[in-house]
Structure formats: C-alpha cells, structure tokens
DSSP file (Angstrom, degrees, kcal/mol; ACC not computed):
  #  RESIDUE AA STRUCTURE BP1 BP2  ACC     N-H-->O    O-->H-N    N-H-->O    O-->H-N    TCO  KAPPA ALPHA  PHI   PSI    X-CA   Y-CA   Z-CA
    1    1 A X              0   0    0      0, 0.0     5,-0.0     0, 0.0     2,-0.0   0.000 360.0 360.0 360.0 145.1   -9.3   -4.7  -28.2
    2    2 A X     >  -     0   0    0      1,-0.1     4,-2.2     2,-0.0     5,-0.2  -0.343 360.0-131.5 -63.6 138.0  -10.8   -8.1  -27.2
    3    3 A X  H  > S+     0   0    0      1,-0.2     4,-2.1     2,-0.2     5,-0.1   0.854 106.1  54.2 -64.7 -33.9  -12.8   -7.9  -24.0
    4    4 A X  H  > S+     0   0    0      1,-0.2     4,-2.1     2,-0.2    -1,-0.2   0.917 109.9  47.9 -67.0 -40.4  -11.0  -10.9  -22.5
    5    5 A X  H  > S+     0   0    0      2,-0.2     4,-2.5     1,-0.2    -2,-0.2   0.878 108.9  52.9 -65.0 -38.8   -7.7   -9.3  -23.1
    6    6 A X  H  X S+     0   0    0     -4,-2.2     4,-2.2     1,-0.2    -1,-0.2   0.908 109.3  50.4 -63.1 -42.5   -8.8   -6.0  -21.6
    7    7 A X  H  X S+     0   0    0     -4,-2.1     4,-2.1     1,-0.2    -2,-0.2   0.912 110.8  48.8 -67.4 -38.1   -9.9   -8.0  -18.5
    8    8 A X  H  X S+     0   0    0     -4,-2.1     4,-2.4     1,-0.2    -2,-0.2   0.933 111.3  48.7 -60.4 -46.6   -6.6   -9.6  -18.3
    9    9 A X  H  X S+     0   0    0     -4,-2.5     4,-1.9     1,-0.2    -2,-0.2   0.831 110.8  51.2 -64.2 -34.6   -4.7   -6.4  -18.6
   10   10 A X  H  X S+     0   0    0     -4,-2.2     4,-2.5     2,-0.2    -1,-0.2   0.900 110.2  49.2 -70.4 -39.9   -6.9   -4.8  -16.0
   11   11 A X  H  X S+     0   0    0     -4,-2.1     4,-2.3     2,-0.2    -2,-0.2   0.876 111.5  49.2 -64.6 -38.6   -6.2   -7.7  -13.6
   12   12 A X  H  X S+     0   0    0     -4,-2.4     4,-2.4     2,-0.2    -1,-0.2   0.904 110.5  50.4 -66.6 -39.9   -2.5   -7.5  -14.2
   13   13 A X  H  X S+     0   0    0     -4,-1.9     4,-2.3     2,-0.2    -2,-0.2   0.926 111.8  48.0 -60.3 -46.5   -2.6   -3.8  -13.6
   14   14 A X  H  X S+     0   0    0     -4,-2.5     4,-2.5     1,-0.2    -2,-0.2   0.922 112.5  48.2 -60.9 -46.1   -4.5   -4.3  -10.3
   15   15 A X  H  X S+     0   0    0     -4,-2.3     4,-2.3     2,-0.2    -1,-0.2   0.881 110.1  52.8 -65.7 -38.1   -2.1   -7.0   -9.2
   16   16 A X  H  X S+     0   0    0     -4,-2.4     4,-2.4     2,-0.2    -2,-0.2   0.927 110.7  47.1 -60.5 -48.0    1.0   -4.7  -10.0
   17   17 A X  H  X S+     0   0    0     -4,-2.3     4,-2.3     1,-0.2    -2,-0.2   0.920 111.6  50.5 -62.4 -44.2   -0.5   -1.9   -8.0
   18   18 A X  H  X S+     0   0    0     -4,-2.5     4,-2.3     1,-0.2    -1,-0.2   0.888 111.6  48.0 -65.9 -38.9   -1.2   -4.1   -5.0
   19   19 A X  H  X S+     0   0    0     -4,-2.3     4,-2.4     2,-0.2    -1,-0.2   0.897 110.5  51.3 -64.8 -39.6    2.4   -5.6   -5.1
   20   20 A X  H  X S+     0   0    0     -4,-2.4     4,-2.1     2,-0.2    -2,-0.2   0.889 111.1  47.3 -63.0 -39.1    3.8   -2.2   -5.3
   21   21 A X  H  X S+     0   0    0     -4,-2.3     4,-2.6     2,-0.2     5,-0.2   0.922 113.6  49.0 -67.9 -44.4    1.8   -1.1   -2.2
   22   22 A X  H  X S+     0   0    0     -4,-2.3     4,-2.1     1,-0.2    -2,-0.2   0.873 110.2  51.4 -68.2 -35.0    2.7   -4.3   -0.3
   23   23 A X  H  X S+     0   0    0     -4,-2.4     4,-2.2     2,-0.2     5,-0.2   0.923 110.9  47.1 -64.8 -45.8    6.4   -3.8   -1.1
   24   24 A X  H  X S+     0   0    0     -4,-2.1     4,-2.4     1,-0.2    -2,-0.2   0.931 112.1  50.6 -61.9 -42.9    6.3   -0.2    0.1
   25   25 A X  H  X S+     0   0    0     -4,-2.6     4,-3.0     1,-0.2    -1,-0.2   0.898 109.2  52.8 -64.1 -40.9    4.5   -1.3    3.3
   26   26 A X  H  X S+     0   0    0     -4,-2.1     4,-1.6     2,-0.2    -1,-0.2   0.898 108.9  47.4 -58.2 -43.6    7.1   -3.9    3.9
   27   27 A X  H  <>S+     0   0    0     -4,-2.2     5,-2.5     2,-0.2     4,-0.3   0.891 113.5  49.1 -67.4 -40.7    9.9   -1.5    3.6
   28   28 A X  H ><5S+     0   0    0     -4,-2.4     3,-1.6    -5,-0.2    -2,-0.2   0.944 109.6  51.3 -65.8 -46.0    8.2    0.9    6.0
   29   29 A X  H 3<5S+     0   0    0     -4,-3.0    -1,-0.2     1,-0.3    -2,-0.2   0.829 112.0  47.6 -65.4 -26.9    7.5   -1.8    8.5
   30   30 A X  T 3<5S-     0   0    0     -4,-1.6    -1,-0.3    -5,-0.2    -2,-0.2   0.438 111.0-121.7 -87.4  -0.8   11.1   -2.9    8.5
   31   31 A X  T < 5 +     0   0    0     -3,-1.6     2,-1.4    -4,-0.3    -3,-0.2   0.774  59.0 151.3  66.2  27.2   12.3    0.7    8.8
   32   32 A X     >< +     0   0    0     -5,-2.5     4,-2.2     1,-0.2    -1,-0.2  -0.687  12.7 170.1 -93.5  86.3   14.3    0.4    5.6
   33   33 A X  H  > S+     0   0    0     -2,-1.4     4,-2.4     2,-0.2    -1,-0.2   0.829  72.3  54.0 -66.1 -37.0   14.1    4.0    4.6
   34   34 A X  H  > S+     0   0    0      2,-0.2     4,-1.9     1,-0.2    -1,-0.2   0.935 114.1  40.3 -64.9 -51.1   16.6    3.7    1.8
   35   35 A X  H  > S+     0   0    0      2,-0.2     4,-2.4     1,-0.2    -2,-0.2   0.844 114.2  54.5 -66.7 -36.1   14.8    0.8    0.1
   36   36 A X  H  X S+     0   0    0     -4,-2.2     4,-2.8     2,-0.2     5,-0.2   0.925 107.6  50.7 -65.5 -41.5   11.4    2.5    0.8
   37   37 A X  H  X S+     0   0    0     -4,-2.4     4,-2.4     1,-0.2    -2,-0.2   0.924 110.9  48.3 -61.8 -41.8   12.6    5.7   -0.9
   38   38 A X  H  X S+     0   0    0     -4,-1.9     4,-1.1     2,-0.2    -1,-0.2   0.887 112.3  49.7 -64.7 -39.5   13.7    3.7   -4.0
   39   39 A X  H  < S+     0   0    0     -4,-2.4     4,-0.3     1,-0.2     3,-0.3   0.918 111.9  46.5 -62.7 -45.0   10.4    1.9   -4.1
   40   40 A X  H >< S+     0   0    0     -4,-2.8     3,-1.5     1,-0.2    -2,-0.2   0.884 108.0  57.3 -69.1 -38.3    8.4    5.1   -3.9
   41   41 A X  H 3< S+     0   0    0     -4,-2.4    -1,-0.2     1,-0.3    -2,-0.2   0.782 103.7  54.9 -60.3 -28.6   10.6    6.8   -6.6
   42   42 A X  T 3< S+     0   0    0     -4,-1.1    -1,-0.3    -3,-0.3    -2,-0.2   0.593  92.3  95.0 -81.0 -10.8    9.7    4.0   -8.9
   43   43 A X  S <  S-     0   0    0     -3,-1.5     2,-0.1    -4,-0.3    -3,-0.0  -0.419  76.2-119.1 -83.8 153.8    6.0    4.6   -8.5
   44   44 A X     >  -     0   0    0     -2,-0.1     4,-2.4     1,-0.1     5,-0.2  -0.451  34.9-103.8 -80.2 162.8    3.8    6.7  -10.7
   45   45 A X  H  > S+     0   0    0      1,-0.2     4,-2.1     2,-0.2     5,-0.1   0.904 123.2  54.1 -59.0 -37.9    2.0    9.7   -9.2
   46   46 A X  H  > S+     0   0    0      1,-0.2     4,-1.9     2,-0.2    -1,-0.2   0.890 108.4  48.8 -61.6 -39.4   -1.3    7.8   -9.2
   47   47 A X  H  > S+     0   0    0      2,-0.2     4,-2.6     1,-0.2    -1,-0.2   0.904 108.8  53.6 -65.0 -39.7    0.4    5.0   -7.3
   48   48 A X  H  X S+     0   0    0     -4,-2.4     4,-2.5     2,-0.2    -2,-0.2   0.872 106.9  51.8 -60.3 -40.8    1.8    7.5   -4.8
   49   49 A X  H  X S+     0   0    0     -4,-2.1     4,-2.3     2,-0.2    -1,-0.2   0.912 110.7  48.3 -62.4 -44.0   -1.7    8.9   -4.2
   50   50 A X  H  X S+     0   0    0     -4,-1.9     4,-2.5     2,-0.2    -2,-0.2   0.903 110.9  50.2 -66.1 -40.7   -2.9    5.4   -3.5
   51   51 A X  H  X S+     0   0    0     -4,-2.6     4,-2.6     1,-0.2    -2,-0.2   0.934 112.4  48.0 -62.4 -46.0    0.0    4.6   -1.1
   52   52 A X  H  X S+     0   0    0     -4,-2.5     4,-1.9     2,-0.2    -2,-0.2   0.899 112.4  47.7 -65.1 -38.5   -0.7    7.9    0.8
   53   53 A X  H  X S+     0   0    0     -4,-2.3     4,-2.5     2,-0.2    -1,-0.2   0.926 113.8  48.0 -65.0 -44.8   -4.4    7.2    1.1
   54   54 A X  H  X S+     0   0    0     -4,-2.5     4,-2.4     1,-0.2    -2,-0.2   0.873 110.5  51.2 -63.0 -37.5   -3.7    3.7    2.3
   55   55 A X  H  X S+     0   0    0     -4,-2.6     4,-2.4     2,-0.2    -1,-0.2   0.882 110.4  49.3 -66.6 -39.6   -1.1    4.9    4.8
   56   56 A X  H  X S+     0   0    0     -4,-1.9     4,-2.6     2,-0.2     5,-0.2   0.940 113.2  47.1 -63.6 -49.7   -3.6    7.5    6.2
   57   57 A X  H  X S+     0   0    0     -4,-2.5     4,-2.5     1,-0.2    -2,-0.2   0.902 113.0  48.0 -62.8 -44.9   -6.3    4.9    6.5
   58   58 A X  H  X S+     0   0    0     -4,-2.4     4,-2.5     2,-0.2    -1,-0.2   0.897 112.6  50.1 -63.0 -42.8   -4.0    2.3    8.2
   59   59 A X  H  X S+     0   0    0     -4,-2.4     4,-2.7     2,-0.2    -2,-0.2   0.933 111.8  46.4 -62.4 -46.4   -2.8    5.0   10.6
   60   60 A X  H  X S+     0   0    0     -4,-2.6     4,-2.5     1,-0.2    -2,-0.2   0.932 114.1  48.3 -65.0 -45.9   -6.3    6.1   11.6
   61   61 A X  H  X S+     0   0    0     -4,-2.5     4,-2.3    -5,-0.2    -1,-0.2   0.893 112.6  48.5 -62.0 -39.3   -7.4    2.4   12.0
   62   62 A X  H  X S+     0   0    0     -4,-2.5     4,-2.5     2,-0.2    -2,-0.2   0.942 111.3  49.6 -65.1 -46.5   -4.3    1.6   14.2
   63   63 A X  H  X S+     0   0    0     -4,-2.7     4,-1.1     1,-0.2    -2,-0.2   0.915 112.2  47.8 -56.0 -43.9   -4.9    4.6   16.3
   64   64 A X  H  < S+     0   0    0     -4,-2.5     4,-0.4     1,-0.2    -1,-0.2   0.867 111.3  51.2 -62.5 -41.2   -8.6    3.7   16.8
   65   65 A X  H >< S+     0   0    0     -4,-2.3     3,-1.0     1,-0.2     6,-0.3   0.861 107.3  53.8 -64.9 -37.4   -7.6    0.0   17.6
   66   66 A X  H 3< S+     0   0    0     -4,-2.5    -1,-0.2     1,-0.2    -2,-0.2   0.792 102.3  59.1 -70.6 -27.1   -5.1    1.3   20.2
   67   67 A X  T 3< S+     0   0    0     -4,-1.1    -1,-0.2    -3,-0.2     2,-0.2   0.618  83.7  97.8 -71.8 -14.8   -7.8    3.3   21.9
   68   68 A X  S X> S-     0   0    0     -3,-1.0     4,-1.2    -4,-0.4     3,-0.9  -0.551  82.2-125.5 -78.4 140.9   -9.9    0.2   22.5
   69   69 A X  H 3> S+     0   0    0      1,-0.2     4,-0.9    -2,-0.2     3,-0.4   0.849 107.5  56.8 -55.6 -37.7   -9.5   -1.1   26.1
   70   70 A X  H 34 S+     0   0    0      1,-0.2     4,-0.3     2,-0.2     3,-0.3   0.827 103.6  54.0 -67.5 -30.3   -8.5   -4.7   24.9
   71   71 A X  H X4 S+     0   0    0     -3,-0.9     3,-0.8    -6,-0.3    -1,-0.2   0.819 102.9  57.2 -70.5 -34.8   -5.6   -3.3   22.9
   72   72 A X  H 3< S+     0   0    0     -4,-1.2    -1,-0.2    -3,-0.4    -2,-0.2   0.736 102.6  54.1 -73.7 -22.5   -4.1   -1.5   25.9
   73   73 A X  T 3<        0   0    0     -4,-0.9    -1,-0.2    -3,-0.3    -2,-0.2   0.506 360.0 360.0 -88.3  -4.1   -3.8   -4.6   28.0
   74   74 A X    <         0   0    0     -3,-0.8    -1,-0.2    -4,-0.3    -2,-0.1   0.435 360.0 360.0 -95.9 360.0   -1.8   -6.5   25.5
C-alpha cells in the first residue's frame, strides 16, 4: 500500500476514534443514558477499552482538582 495512503487511513482512523469518544463523553455529560448506551454499543471492543481508560483518567483528574483549595471556593 502506498505510504501516503496508509498515513491518510491512519489519520482517518484516529479522527474516527476521537469523535466516537467525544460523542460518548457528550452523552454522559448530558446524562442521556439511552443515547450513551447506543453510542457504546456501536463501538468496537478496542474503542470501549479506550473509553473506559479515558473515563478513569478523567475521573481521577477531576477528583484531584476538587481536592485543591482553589476548587473548593468556587
């Protein structure tokens, strides 16, 4: 396969994964459980692993930010 085409396909794949993650995050932030479930059901197992890892990281970072004194006063 042409190296340029391989690069384009990799970029499209990365963008697709990113958009799927953003879509799932949006559904979660809006509390739309029905659409979140549909979004997650459409993902591959690898995408679900990425979503779960990102959610754990986001949760830990948010908890850490909440523990900072400046966050408690806002």
